[in-house]
N, CA, C and O of each residue as an XYZ file, in Angstrom:
888
protein
N     -22.800     -1.064      5.480
C     -22.407     -0.750      6.459
C     -22.798     -0.921      7.773
O     -23.951     -1.331      7.913
N     -21.944     -0.654      9.095
C     -22.473     -0.841     10.361
C     -23.943     -0.181     10.509
O     -24.351      0.797      9.882
N     -24.742     -1.031     11.607
C     -26.024     -0.157     11.873
C     -25.546      0.146     13.177
O     -26.488      0.228     13.966
N     -24.615      0.311     13.617
C     -24.510      0.558     15.349
C     -23.324      1.809     15.098
O     -22.889      2.276     16.150
N     -22.990      2.156     14.346
C     -21.905      3.532     14.314
C     -22.337      4.606     13.056
O     -22.627      4.205     11.929
N     -22.329      5.772     13.380
C     -22.416      6.660     12.341
C     -20.935      6.850     11.778
O     -19.926      6.555     12.419
N     -20.947      7.410     10.428
C     -19.499      8.209     10.010
C     -18.850      8.737     10.865
O     -17.681      8.514     11.182
N     -19.912      9.804     11.476
C     -19.285     10.727     12.296
C     -18.463     10.452     13.648
O     -17.602     11.084     14.261
N     -19.150      9.159     13.847
C     -18.519      8.565     14.991
C     -17.271      7.487     14.359
O     -16.306      7.229     15.079
N     -17.342      7.111     13.475
C     -16.179      6.404     12.836
C     -14.745      7.468     12.753
O     -13.572      7.147     12.940
N     -15.339      8.882     12.392
C     -14.332      9.803     11.930
C     -13.374     10.049     13.250
O     -12.160     10.171     13.413
N     -14.687     10.062     14.226
C     -13.967     10.612     15.738
C     -12.913      9.384     16.390
O     -11.929      9.701     17.059
N     -13.264      7.958     16.097
C     -12.318      7.040     16.125
C     -11.055      7.093     15.335
O      -9.986      6.648     15.754
N     -11.229      7.672     14.143
C     -10.017      7.531     13.527
C      -9.371      8.863     13.981
O      -8.182      8.736     13.691
N      -9.535      9.909     14.470
C      -8.760     11.121     14.866
C      -8.645     10.869     16.387
O      -8.105     11.751     17.054
N      -9.074      9.814     16.970
C      -8.456      9.381     18.643
C      -7.151      8.501     18.262
O      -6.185      8.409     19.020
N      -7.228      7.887     17.047
C      -5.811      7.152     16.704
C      -4.904      7.723     16.085
O      -3.747      7.313     15.995
N      -5.395      8.822     15.555
C      -4.310      9.811     15.231
C      -3.578     10.845     16.421
O      -2.451     11.341     16.420
N      -4.380     10.925     17.148
C      -3.772     11.611     18.120
C      -2.884     10.775     19.205
O      -1.943     11.273     19.823
N      -3.377      9.283     19.355
C      -2.455      8.557     20.061
C      -1.175      8.572     19.324
O      -0.109      8.785     19.903
N      -1.270      8.331     17.955
C      -0.088      8.160     17.298
C       0.704      9.301     17.485
O       1.892      9.143     17.767
N       0.182     10.541     17.360
C       0.923     11.859     17.807
C       1.778     11.588     18.961
O       3.008     11.637     19.009
N       0.846     11.260     19.992
C       1.643     10.892     21.069
C       2.668      9.899     21.796
O       3.408     10.067     22.765
N       2.436      8.815     20.970
C       2.947      7.528     20.931
C       4.139      7.039     20.127
O       5.135      6.420     20.503
N       3.807      7.446     18.996
C       4.639      6.723     17.807
C       6.061      8.007     17.563
O       6.062      9.213     17.314
N       7.090      7.029     17.779
C       8.316      7.637     17.935
C       8.944      8.011     16.464
O       9.793      8.861     16.198
N       8.252      7.097     15.593
C       9.094      7.369     14.330
C       8.258      8.664     13.422
O       7.330      9.322     13.892
N       8.725      8.803     12.293
C       7.735     10.101     11.294
C       6.881      9.579     11.029
O       6.783      8.370     10.818
N       5.858     10.603     10.969
C       4.254     10.328     10.842
C       4.027     11.274      9.377
O       4.120     12.498      9.278
N       3.713     10.313      8.339
C       3.579     10.585      7.160
C       2.437     11.704      7.035
O       1.595     11.585      7.925
N       2.197     12.791      6.120
C       1.222     13.616      6.007
C       0.515     13.839      7.398
O      -0.702     13.695      7.512
N       1.324     14.194      8.446
C       0.617     14.606      9.385
C      -0.170     16.141      9.366
O      -1.166     16.475     10.006
N       0.557     16.858      8.501
C      -0.370     18.229      8.409
C      -1.858     17.977      8.106
O      -2.774     18.721      8.456
N      -1.989     16.747      7.355
C      -3.358     16.998      6.498
C      -4.112     15.848      7.367
O      -5.341     15.913      7.344
N      -3.469     14.706      8.201
C      -3.959     13.904      8.954
C      -3.959     12.345      8.276
O      -3.728     11.366      8.985
N      -4.222     12.235      6.934
C      -4.202     10.790      6.346
C      -3.324     11.230      5.250
O      -3.253     12.278      4.609
N      -2.662     10.095      5.225
C      -2.009     10.125      3.958
C      -2.603      9.267      2.617
O      -2.128      9.418      1.492
N      -3.649      8.401      2.906
C      -4.562      7.951      1.960
C      -5.762      8.535      2.274
O      -6.208      8.755      3.401
N      -6.254      8.774      1.213
C      -7.932      9.339      1.344
C      -8.707      8.214      0.987
O      -8.161      7.217      0.515
N     -10.215      8.290      1.208
C     -11.110      7.226      0.780
C     -12.192      7.837      0.602
O     -12.554      8.410      1.629
N     -12.795      7.951     -0.167
C     -14.125      8.580     -0.638
C     -15.488      7.893     -0.335
O     -16.554      8.507     -0.302
N     -15.368      6.749     -0.149
C     -16.115      5.645      0.758
C     -16.364      5.838      1.972
O     -17.412      5.402      2.447
N     -15.454      6.535      2.743
C     -15.674      7.051      4.244
C     -15.515      8.620      4.379
O     -15.496      9.282      5.417
N     -15.418      8.993      3.238
C     -15.550     10.517      3.216
C     -14.266     11.036      3.850
O     -14.413     12.033      4.556
N     -12.969     10.520      3.723
C     -11.943     10.853      4.186
C     -11.030     11.447      3.037
O     -10.868     10.970      1.914
N     -10.466     12.599      3.573
C      -9.249     13.446      2.482
C      -8.128     13.189      2.996
O      -7.879     13.366      4.189
N      -7.182     12.661      1.999
C      -6.187     12.676      2.415
C      -5.042     12.532      1.367
O      -5.458     12.085      0.298
N      -3.652     12.807      1.402
C      -2.910     13.024      0.387
C      -2.942     12.163     -0.905
O      -2.729     12.620     -2.028
N      -3.233     10.853     -0.623
C      -3.289     10.263     -1.516
C      -4.580      9.667     -1.832
O      -4.838      8.691     -1.127
N      -5.461      9.978     -2.690
C      -7.063      9.499     -2.705
C      -6.704      7.972     -3.358
O      -5.982      7.812     -4.342
N      -7.290      7.012     -2.684
C      -7.471      5.639     -2.844
C      -8.336      5.250     -4.211
O      -7.884      4.526     -5.098
N      -9.491      5.780     -4.225
C     -10.077      5.402     -5.460
C      -9.597      5.833     -6.539
O      -9.459      4.943     -7.379
N      -9.191      7.152     -6.956
C      -8.515      8.064     -7.965
C      -7.316      7.243     -8.495
O      -7.081      6.910     -9.656
N      -6.485      6.952     -7.156
C      -5.061      6.236     -7.386
C      -5.415      4.852     -8.140
O      -4.722      4.572     -9.118
N      -6.387      4.016     -7.777
C      -6.563      2.851     -8.512
C      -6.902      3.025    -10.041
O      -6.432      2.309    -10.925
N      -7.850      4.154    -10.256
C      -8.338      4.155    -11.500
C      -6.837      4.371    -12.492
O      -6.438      3.700    -13.444
N      -6.201      5.654    -11.787
C      -4.866      6.103    -12.396
C      -4.257      4.855    -13.123
O      -3.893      4.885    -14.299
N      -4.168      3.533    -12.148
C      -3.028      2.659    -12.020
C      -3.289      1.834    -13.400
O      -2.408      1.421    -14.153
N      -4.980      1.654    -13.598
C      -5.325      1.020    -14.765
C      -5.081     -0.583    -14.538
O      -4.849     -1.296    -15.515
N      -5.134     -1.052    -13.395
C      -4.499     -2.194    -13.180
C      -5.803     -3.448    -12.876
O      -5.449     -4.484    -12.313
N      -7.175     -3.288    -13.249
C      -7.882     -3.890    -12.760
C      -7.930     -5.212    -13.324
O      -8.158     -6.275    -12.748
N      -7.667     -4.977    -14.601
C      -7.282     -6.454    -15.364
C      -6.566     -7.468    -15.047
O      -6.519     -8.597    -15.536
N      -6.008     -6.989    -14.189
C      -4.866     -8.070    -13.611
C      -5.351     -8.470    -12.251
O      -4.532     -8.877    -11.428
N      -6.462     -8.394    -11.994
C      -7.235     -8.614    -10.346
C      -8.403     -9.505    -10.742
O      -9.051     -9.233    -11.753
N      -8.682    -10.504    -10.024
C      -9.977    -11.430    -10.121
C     -10.510    -11.774     -9.017
O      -9.734    -11.814     -8.062
N     -11.891    -12.112     -8.770
C     -12.198    -12.813     -7.284
C     -11.751    -14.145     -7.435
O     -12.511    -14.904     -6.833
N     -10.870    -14.702     -7.969
C     -10.254    -15.821     -7.566
C      -8.467    -15.567     -7.304
O      -7.608    -16.433     -7.134
N      -8.338    -14.329     -7.340
C      -6.627    -13.974     -6.814
C      -6.693    -13.665     -5.281
O      -7.695    -13.146     -4.790
N      -5.840    -13.925     -4.711
C      -5.387    -13.104     -3.442
C      -4.000    -12.282     -3.759
O      -3.219    -12.551     -4.671
N      -3.863    -11.179     -2.765
C      -2.946     -9.930     -2.880
C      -2.542     -9.865     -1.647
O      -3.280    -10.347     -0.788
N      -1.161     -9.201     -1.221
C      -0.566     -8.561     -0.341
C       0.113     -7.241     -0.508
O       1.118     -7.109     -1.207
N      -0.438     -6.299      0.125
C      -0.023     -5.252      0.020
C       0.514     -4.828      1.139
O      -0.030     -4.939      2.238
N       1.975     -4.147      0.863
C       3.334     -3.897      1.707
C       3.055     -2.850      2.021
O       2.504     -2.168      1.157
N       3.290     -2.242      3.352
C       3.004     -0.987      3.916
C       1.952     -0.219      3.568
O       2.010      0.816      2.905
N       0.547     -0.966      4.224
C      -0.652     -0.534      3.696
C      -1.086      0.719      4.407
O      -2.068      1.315      3.964
N      -0.482      1.158      5.416
C      -0.615      2.254      6.286
C      -2.185      2.183      6.691
O      -2.613      1.107      7.107
N      -3.084      3.335      6.579
C      -4.392      3.238      7.035
C      -5.434      2.083      6.517
O      -6.541      1.891      7.021
N      -4.952      1.444      5.563
C      -5.503      0.370      4.965
C      -6.687      0.734      3.761
O      -7.286     -0.166      3.172
N      -6.940      2.285      3.477
C      -7.821      2.425      3.087
C      -7.973      1.916      1.324
O      -8.920      1.461      0.682
N      -6.530      2.256      0.960
C      -6.295      1.595     -0.354
C      -6.422     -0.138     -0.543
O      -6.785     -0.722     -1.564
N      -6.085     -0.637      0.522
C      -6.280     -2.401      0.599
C      -7.530     -2.652      0.481
O      -8.003     -3.406     -0.369
N      -8.358     -1.848      1.591
C      -9.942     -2.218      1.499
C     -10.740     -2.065      0.057
O     -11.711     -2.683     -0.378
N      -9.811     -0.811     -0.611
C     -10.769     -0.496     -1.928
C     -10.579     -1.740     -2.561
O     -11.445     -2.610     -2.652
N      -8.987     -1.835     -3.165
C      -8.702     -3.189     -3.836
C      -9.573     -4.628     -3.536
O      -9.829     -5.548     -4.313
N      -9.926     -4.453     -2.092
C     -10.661     -5.891     -1.681
C     -11.842     -6.030     -2.625
O     -12.188     -7.180     -2.897
N     -12.467     -5.078     -3.127
C     -13.464     -5.151     -4.062
C     -13.325     -6.030     -5.347
O     -14.217     -6.496     -6.055
N     -11.891     -6.136     -5.464
C     -11.789     -6.831     -6.972
C     -11.153     -7.863     -6.714
O     -10.539     -8.281     -7.695
N     -10.966     -8.820     -5.254
C      -9.928     -9.614     -5.007
C     -10.823    -11.006     -3.937
O     -11.769    -10.837     -3.167
N     -10.283    -11.979     -4.185
C     -10.855    -13.122     -3.435
C     -10.351    -12.394     -1.826
O     -11.188    -12.134     -0.962
N      -9.041    -12.173     -1.664
C      -8.748    -11.847     -0.334
C      -7.741    -10.971     -0.520
O      -7.194    -11.029     -1.621
N      -7.400    -10.281      0.149
C      -5.956     -9.044      0.680
C      -5.435     -9.168      1.905
O      -6.251     -9.323      2.813
N      -4.322     -9.144      2.175
C      -3.516     -9.010      3.309
C      -2.680     -7.823      3.085
O      -2.180     -7.581      1.987
N      -2.491     -6.907      4.370
C      -2.130     -5.795      4.243
C      -0.981     -5.813      5.415
O      -1.257     -6.408      6.457
N       0.249     -5.205      5.283
C       1.299     -5.462      6.168
C       1.543     -4.101      6.656
O       1.523     -3.274      5.744
N       1.786     -3.583      7.923
C       1.965     -2.316      8.411
C       2.865     -2.452      9.780
O       2.898     -3.387     10.581
N       3.526     -1.311      9.782
C       4.457     -1.511     11.340
C       3.950     -0.564     12.310
O       4.053     -0.744     13.524
N       3.407      0.439     11.783
C       2.351      1.226     12.530
C       1.186      1.161     13.164
O       0.148      1.622     12.689
N       1.286      0.464     14.515
C      -0.341      0.112     15.010
C      -1.314      0.881     15.146
O      -2.391      0.431     15.538
N      -1.170      2.042     14.889
C      -2.311      3.012     15.133
C      -2.931      3.227     13.654
O      -4.121      3.491     13.483
N      -2.191      3.116     12.826
C      -2.779      3.131     11.265
C      -3.411      1.623     10.975
O      -4.420      1.559     10.273
N      -2.847      0.460     11.488
C      -3.511     -0.831     11.718
C      -5.014     -0.529     12.529
O      -6.027     -1.096     12.120
N      -5.052      0.106     13.329
C      -5.961      0.104     14.186
C      -7.050      1.068     13.157
O      -8.205      0.706     13.379
N      -6.998      2.012     12.266
C      -7.836      2.558     11.462
C      -8.391      1.779     10.612
O      -9.597      1.761     10.362
N      -7.310      0.890      9.974
C      -7.618      0.101      8.839
C      -8.743     -0.895      9.529
O      -9.863     -0.969      9.023
N      -8.411     -1.624     10.656
C      -9.639     -2.656     11.136
C     -11.017     -1.807     11.386
O     -12.136     -2.253     11.136
N     -10.769     -0.615     11.880
C     -12.025     -0.011     12.087
C     -12.900      0.348     11.128
O     -14.112      0.346     11.342
N     -12.386      0.680     10.012
C     -12.743      1.150      8.428
C     -13.524     -0.498      8.121
O     -14.694     -0.586      7.748
N     -12.792     -1.486      8.317
C     -12.732     -2.491      7.687
C     -14.006     -2.974      8.430
O     -14.810     -3.570      7.713
N     -14.331     -2.827      9.714
C     -15.450     -3.218     10.431
C     -16.746     -2.492     10.372
O     -17.819     -3.027     10.655
N     -16.572     -0.897      9.885
C     -17.703     -0.322      9.649
C     -18.325     -0.832      8.069
O     -19.530     -0.863      7.819
N     -17.299     -1.194      7.142
C     -17.786     -1.471      5.824
C     -18.280     -2.682      5.671
O     -19.019     -3.103      4.781
N     -17.638     -3.451      6.980
C     -18.113     -5.277      7.011
C     -17.847     -5.688      5.819
O     -18.640     -6.214      5.037
N     -16.176     -5.346      5.568
C     -15.232     -6.215      4.669
C     -14.776     -7.376      5.290
O     -14.295     -7.181      6.406
N     -14.788     -8.667      4.843
C     -14.372     -9.715      5.109
C     -13.569    -10.480      4.826
O     -13.296    -11.495      5.465
N     -13.070    -10.109      3.825
C     -11.786    -10.608      2.642
C     -10.522     -9.752      2.689
O      -9.679     -9.697      1.794
N     -10.491     -8.898      4.186
C      -9.373     -8.081      4.144
C      -8.655     -8.510      5.774
O      -9.347     -8.678      6.778
N      -7.358     -8.612      5.742
C      -6.579     -8.892      6.907
C      -5.158     -7.990      6.878
O      -4.287     -7.810      6.026
N      -5.370     -7.537      8.192
C      -4.249     -6.423      8.379
C      -3.314     -6.972      9.466
O      -3.828     -7.438     10.483
N      -1.853     -6.951      9.314
C      -0.931     -7.461      9.842
C      -0.453     -6.335     10.414
O      -0.610     -5.285      9.791
N       0.301     -6.308     11.852
C       1.180     -4.932     12.402
C       2.391     -5.924     12.507
O       2.417     -6.920     13.230
N       3.192     -5.580     11.838
C       4.645     -6.256     11.423
C       5.477     -5.118     10.275
O       4.988     -4.444      9.368
N       6.364     -5.192     10.570
C       7.753     -4.590      9.123
C       7.667     -6.065      8.502
O       7.584     -7.231      8.886
N       7.734     -5.342      7.344
C       7.748     -6.287      5.999
C       8.756     -7.214      6.231
O       8.674     -8.344      5.750
N       9.939     -6.778      7.090
C      11.211     -8.220      7.339
C      10.861     -8.841      8.013
O      11.419     -9.938      7.989
N       9.668     -8.656      9.152
C       9.438     -9.922     10.098
C       8.083    -10.475      9.880
O       7.611    -11.379     10.569
N       7.422     -9.848      8.809
C       6.382    -10.653      8.136
C       6.245    -12.101      7.930
O       7.069    -12.517      7.115
N       5.665    -12.771      8.286
C       5.488    -14.016      8.037
C       4.362    -14.798      7.796
O       3.504    -14.928      8.669
N       4.260    -15.396      6.581
C       2.472    -16.096      6.243
C       2.835    -17.337      5.909
O       4.013    -17.480      5.582
N       2.228    -18.150      5.904
C       2.209    -19.713      4.943
C       1.752    -19.728      4.150
O       1.078    -20.750      4.025
N       1.679    -18.828      3.079
C       1.169    -18.784      1.872
C       1.561    -18.051      0.718
O       2.262    -17.068      0.960
N       1.314    -18.255     -0.367
C       1.917    -17.234     -1.520
C       0.744    -16.563     -2.363
O      -0.303    -17.210     -2.393
N       0.775    -15.469     -2.988
C       0.004    -14.656     -3.470
C       0.138    -14.437     -4.875
O       1.190    -14.442     -5.514
N      -1.127    -14.228     -5.337
C      -1.034    -14.090     -6.957
C      -0.904    -12.670     -7.254
O      -0.883    -12.298     -8.427
N      -0.806    -11.742     -6.168
C      -0.582    -10.159     -6.715
C       0.188     -9.572     -5.267
O      -0.215     -9.925     -4.159
N       1.297     -8.672     -5.443
C       1.490     -8.146     -4.584
C       1.831     -6.524     -5.079
O       2.110     -6.016     -6.165
N       1.680     -6.079     -3.892
C       1.535     -4.287     -4.260
C       2.742     -3.913     -3.535
O       2.995     -4.321     -2.402
N       3.508     -3.100     -4.237
C       4.786     -2.545     -3.533
C       4.661     -1.095     -4.103
O       5.189     -0.691     -5.139
N       3.714     -0.240     -3.075
C       3.686      1.155     -3.484
C       4.115      2.097     -2.851
O       3.576      2.597     -1.863
N       5.500      2.550     -3.547
C       6.286      3.399     -2.936
C       7.007      2.835     -1.572
O       7.401      3.608     -0.699
N       7.119      1.638     -1.494
C       7.335      1.071      0.099
C       8.843      0.239      0.127
O       9.236     -0.364      1.126
N       9.488      0.310     -0.958
C      10.838     -0.411     -1.119
C      11.770      0.306      0.043
O      12.725     -0.254      0.582
N      11.371      1.488      0.295
C      12.362      2.088      1.343
C      11.599      3.398      1.867
O      10.729      3.978      1.218
N      12.014      3.745      3.027
C      11.049      4.603      3.821
C      11.757      5.577      4.442
O      12.900      5.242      4.751
N      11.391      6.804      4.750
C      12.101      7.847      4.941
C      11.831      8.111      6.709
O      12.244      9.099      7.318
N      11.212      7.214      7.186
C      10.942      6.911      8.688
C      12.203      6.082      9.312
O      12.515      5.999     10.500
N      12.753      5.572      8.334
C      14.160      4.539      8.641
C      13.669      3.438      9.507
O      14.344      3.064     10.466
N      12.410      2.848      9.184
C      11.736      1.831      9.718
C      12.237      0.679      8.826
O      12.261     -0.456      9.302
N      12.685      0.927      7.417
C      13.112     -0.326      6.460
C      14.562     -1.056      6.826
O      15.588     -0.381      6.901
N      14.560     -1.911      6.957
C      15.900     -2.546      7.126
C      16.373     -3.153      6.103
O      17.576     -3.205      5.849
N      15.280     -3.782      5.275
C      15.807     -4.312      3.817
C      16.470     -3.436      3.267
O      16.098     -2.271      3.402
N      17.813     -3.781      2.374
C      17.979     -3.016      1.004
C      17.340     -3.501      0.004
O      16.741     -4.572      0.103
N      17.367     -2.771     -1.147
C      16.506     -3.259     -2.047
C      16.417     -4.714     -2.656
O      15.375     -5.254     -3.027
N      17.918     -5.357     -2.705
C      18.001     -6.668     -3.049
C      17.096     -7.339     -2.516
O      16.239     -7.972     -3.133
N      17.269     -7.213     -0.663
C      16.617     -8.199     -0.098
C      15.284     -7.996      0.312
O      14.832     -8.747      1.176
N      14.374     -6.840     -0.310
C      13.246     -6.589     -0.404
C      12.516     -7.167     -1.514
O      11.345     -7.536     -1.429
N      13.498     -7.265     -2.950
C      12.975     -7.980     -3.904
C      12.670     -9.250     -3.607
O      11.543     -9.726     -3.741
N      13.783     -9.931     -3.139
C      13.945    -11.314     -2.799
C      12.835    -11.851     -1.923
O      12.429    -13.011     -1.992
N      12.439    -11.065     -1.216
C      11.386    -11.318     -0.076
C      10.278    -11.356     -0.976
O       9.587    -12.359     -0.800
N       9.817    -10.481     -2.021
C       8.462    -10.409     -2.821
C       8.615    -11.317     -3.761
O       7.565    -11.730     -4.253
N       9.994    -11.929     -4.322
C      10.034    -13.353     -5.096
C       9.305    -14.434     -4.333
O       8.487    -15.177     -4.875
N       9.638    -14.494     -3.025
C       9.387    -15.875     -2.612
C       7.960    -15.541     -2.028
O       7.532    -16.542     -1.455
N       7.232    -14.675     -1.980
C       5.890    -14.780     -1.719
C       4.913    -14.717     -2.590
O       3.709    -14.804     -2.349
N       5.522    -14.538     -3.790
C       4.501    -14.657     -5.191
C       4.442    -16.177     -5.539
O       5.312    -17.018     -5.314
N       3.219    -16.350     -6.140
C       3.093    -17.657     -6.508
C       3.740    -17.559     -7.983
O       4.275    -16.531     -8.397
N       3.622    -18.801     -8.757
C       4.195    -18.996    -10.040
C       3.454    -18.169    -10.828
O       2.236    -18.241    -10.996
N       4.166    -17.424    -11.283
C       3.640    -16.145    -12.435
C       3.052    -15.062    -11.900
O       2.476    -14.280    -12.657
N       3.083    -14.864    -10.751
C       2.609    -13.588    -10.174
C       2.838    -12.559    -10.382
O       3.963    -12.308    -10.814
N       1.987    -11.597    -10.195
C       2.095    -10.351    -10.732
C       2.453     -9.206     -9.380
O       1.885     -9.206     -8.288
N       3.387     -8.414     -9.763
C       4.269     -7.435     -8.673
C       3.696     -6.153     -9.595
O       3.870     -6.082    -10.812
N       2.990     -5.170     -8.805
C       2.408     -3.921     -8.856
C       3.354     -2.971     -8.414
O       3.296     -2.834     -7.192
N       4.355     -2.141     -9.058
C       5.554     -1.656     -8.205
C       5.438     -0.263     -8.668
O       5.602      0.080     -9.838
N       5.067      0.736     -7.424
C       5.427      1.918     -7.780
C       6.572      2.751     -7.369
O       6.765      2.535     -6.173
N       7.271      3.458     -7.751
C       8.660      3.983     -7.499
C       8.421      4.848     -6.003
O       7.356      5.066     -5.426
N       9.468      5.148     -5.707
C       9.442      6.378     -4.386
C       9.340      7.485     -5.374
O       9.598      7.466     -6.578
N       8.809      8.681     -4.446
C       9.119     10.084     -4.923
C      10.691     10.379     -5.267
O      11.196     11.012     -6.194
N      11.197      9.764     -4.303
C      12.923     10.264     -4.699
C      13.544      9.741     -5.701
O      14.675     10.114     -6.010
N      12.794      8.664     -6.447
C      13.296      7.899     -7.494
C      13.298      8.581     -8.692
O      13.964      8.216     -9.662
N      12.246     10.016     -8.665
C      12.026     10.735     -9.991
C      13.008     11.853     -9.549
O      12.617     12.887    -10.089
N      13.923     12.053     -8.929
C      14.646     13.263     -8.491
C      16.400     12.904     -8.435
O      17.040     12.928     -7.383
N      16.967     12.590     -9.729
C      16.425     12.723    -11.195
C      16.407     11.211    -11.442
O      17.074     10.343    -10.879
N      15.294     11.067    -12.623
C      14.645      9.865    -12.867
C      15.398      8.770    -12.951
O      14.959      7.641    -12.734
N      17.242      9.178    -13.452
C      17.867      8.384    -13.475
C      18.298      7.354    -12.180
O      18.884      6.273    -12.240
N      17.733      8.176    -10.856
C      17.911      7.215     -9.985
C      17.536      5.985     -9.751
O      18.110      5.175     -9.022
N      16.342      5.797    -10.510
C      15.437      4.426    -10.767
C      16.060      3.620    -11.357
O      15.866      2.447    -11.036
N      17.042      3.915    -12.439
C      17.639      2.760    -13.427
C      17.730      1.889    -12.698
O      16.865      1.014    -12.729
N      18.951      1.800    -11.653
C      19.337      0.748    -10.912
C      18.216     -0.388    -10.544
O      18.206     -1.531    -11.000
N      17.468      0.055     -9.811
C      16.189     -0.589     -9.456
C      15.651     -1.371    -10.430
O      15.551     -2.592    -10.311
N      15.214     -0.610    -11.613
C      14.996     -1.215    -12.669
C      15.507     -2.419    -13.379
O      14.944     -3.375    -13.911
N      16.763     -2.069    -13.219
C      17.593     -3.258    -14.145
C      17.537     -4.609    -12.848
O      17.698     -5.820    -13.000
N      17.251     -3.826    -11.614
C      17.632     -5.643    -10.904
C      15.982     -6.189    -10.946
O      15.845     -7.400    -10.773
N      15.035     -5.574    -11.110
C      13.591     -5.824    -11.161
C      13.572     -7.231    -12.299
O      13.237     -8.403    -12.130
N      14.157     -6.397    -13.629
C      14.016     -7.131    -14.648
C      14.816     -8.709    -14.564
O      14.599     -9.585    -15.402
N      15.640     -8.856    -13.552
C      16.128     -9.931    -13.699
C      15.161    -11.262    -12.974
O      15.408    -12.467    -13.025
N      14.061    -10.597    -12.337
C      13.193    -11.845    -11.586
C      11.769    -11.507    -12.611
O      10.926    -12.402    -12.656
N      11.597    -10.648    -13.155
C      10.496    -10.300    -13.846
C      10.472     -9.854    -15.151
O      11.427     -9.319    -15.714
N       9.104    -10.127    -15.765
C       8.882     -9.834    -17.273
C       7.966     -8.434    -17.061
O       6.910     -8.441    -16.427
N       8.346     -7.633    -17.482
C       7.621     -5.983    -17.588
C       6.590     -6.280    -18.506
O       6.744     -6.590    -19.687
N       5.438     -6.156    -17.833
C       3.908     -6.321    -18.727
C       3.255     -4.607    -18.978
O       2.341     -4.236    -19.714
N       4.193     -3.770    -17.992
C       3.680     -2.422    -18.397
C       4.211     -1.418    -17.540
O       4.177     -1.491    -16.312
N       4.750     -0.386    -18.259
C       5.510      0.845    -17.493
C       4.921      2.016    -17.998
O       4.756      2.444    -19.140
N       4.633      2.449    -16.837
C       3.809      3.772    -17.414
C       3.911      5.174    -16.114
O       4.185      4.978    -14.930
N       3.671      6.269    -16.614
C       3.735      7.250    -15.342
C       2.498      7.565    -15.017
O       1.608      7.807    -15.833
N       2.359      7.579    -13.532
C       0.766      7.882    -12.888
C       1.058      9.317    -12.212
O       2.160      9.750    -11.875
N      -0.140      9.919    -12.099
C      -0.191     11.257    -11.120
C       0.123     10.744    -10.019
O      -0.075      9.567     -9.719
N       0.702     11.683     -9.239
C       1.024     11.552     -7.687
C       0.945     12.761     -6.998
O       1.639     13.684     -7.424
N       0.150     12.971     -5.891
C      -0.537     14.256     -5.311
C       0.485     14.550     -4.275
O       0.606     15.669     -3.776
N       1.221     13.523     -3.958
C       2.069     13.721     -2.340
C       3.808     13.090     -2.863
O       4.000     12.108     -3.579
N       4.874     13.979     -2.263
C       4.980     15.527     -2.390
C       4.425     15.960     -3.499
O       4.268     15.339     -4.551
N       4.069     17.274     -3.183
C       3.544     18.292     -4.084
C       4.785     18.713     -5.280
O       4.500     19.381     -6.273
N       5.964     18.284     -5.042
C       7.131     18.801     -5.907
C       7.232     17.380     -6.905
O       7.952     17.371     -7.903
N       6.489     16.314     -6.528
C       6.414     15.107     -7.611
C       5.434     14.853     -8.313
O       4.644     13.997     -7.915
N       5.237     15.455     -9.422
C       3.481     15.280     -9.858
C       3.306     14.109    -10.213
O       2.137     13.758    -10.370
N       4.352     13.161    -10.447
C       4.334     11.843    -11.224
C       5.076     10.945    -10.601
O       5.965     11.270     -9.814
N       4.724      9.481    -10.953
C       5.746      8.607    -10.412
C       5.812      7.536    -11.623
O       5.163      7.604    -12.667
N       6.760      6.508    -11.248
C       6.602      5.468    -12.413
C       5.910      4.203    -11.721
O       6.215      3.683    -10.648
N       4.796      3.807    -12.706
C       4.239      1.999    -12.134
C       4.598      1.336    -13.158
O       4.620      1.714    -14.329
N       4.912      0.235    -12.678
C       5.398     -0.938    -13.675
C       4.304     -2.166    -12.782
O       3.872     -2.276    -11.634
N       4.202     -2.888    -13.988
C       3.375     -4.177    -13.700
C       4.060     -5.371    -14.181
O       4.080     -5.537    -15.400
N       4.656     -6.275    -13.387
C       5.383     -6.971    -13.690
C       5.233     -8.609    -13.331
O       4.841     -8.930    -12.209
N       5.556     -9.607    -14.316
C       5.361    -10.838    -13.912
C       6.309    -11.781    -13.420
O       7.324    -11.818    -14.117
N       6.306    -12.551    -12.450
C       7.241    -13.198    -12.032
C       7.909    -14.296    -13.226
O       7.196    -14.938    -13.998
N       9.021    -14.347    -13.208
C       9.742    -15.147    -14.240
C       9.921    -16.369    -13.979
O      10.508    -17.093    -14.783
């Protein structure tokens, strides 16, 4: 960890970013009532969706390795991205909200993480001259802040283009897809056109509180 900053100082920086976000970000702010959408035990951050706990519940470690590269779509404040970086060669996070990007970069620098890269961009505008072995789409195929411009078909098409041969997509459904569960069926059928289903399971979800679990798919590019 950093020798120049205490955890208390880091938390102060985080909250400065949150204050600037409240003043200057015109779109919906997720989990504003708690401060952080993602939690991170490594930095003693309490959030609605704890990063380490989520990772364990997903049971995806066997699909990761120190030889693989990954992309996290909609990385939020980057805590889940940073945690997953421990199991990968490198990972890129793309996030449209610049204040969350600042939190992610401050956390990255504090922890001296060198294999994680955050991009302040929408997924639609995101450009990179590489393909990934693993892509995380964790409840990000549409957003209630109205910043997502892709429809689901366009979203999946871009993921397919960014995945390497036989790449893995780890896909968590939206909370709205669970009410009722039949709403997820058209998305599931479309995904099967491009991917082989390796795993399909229910995972716990802390946010929103009226949706206690979501569907997680582990998919392999055909």
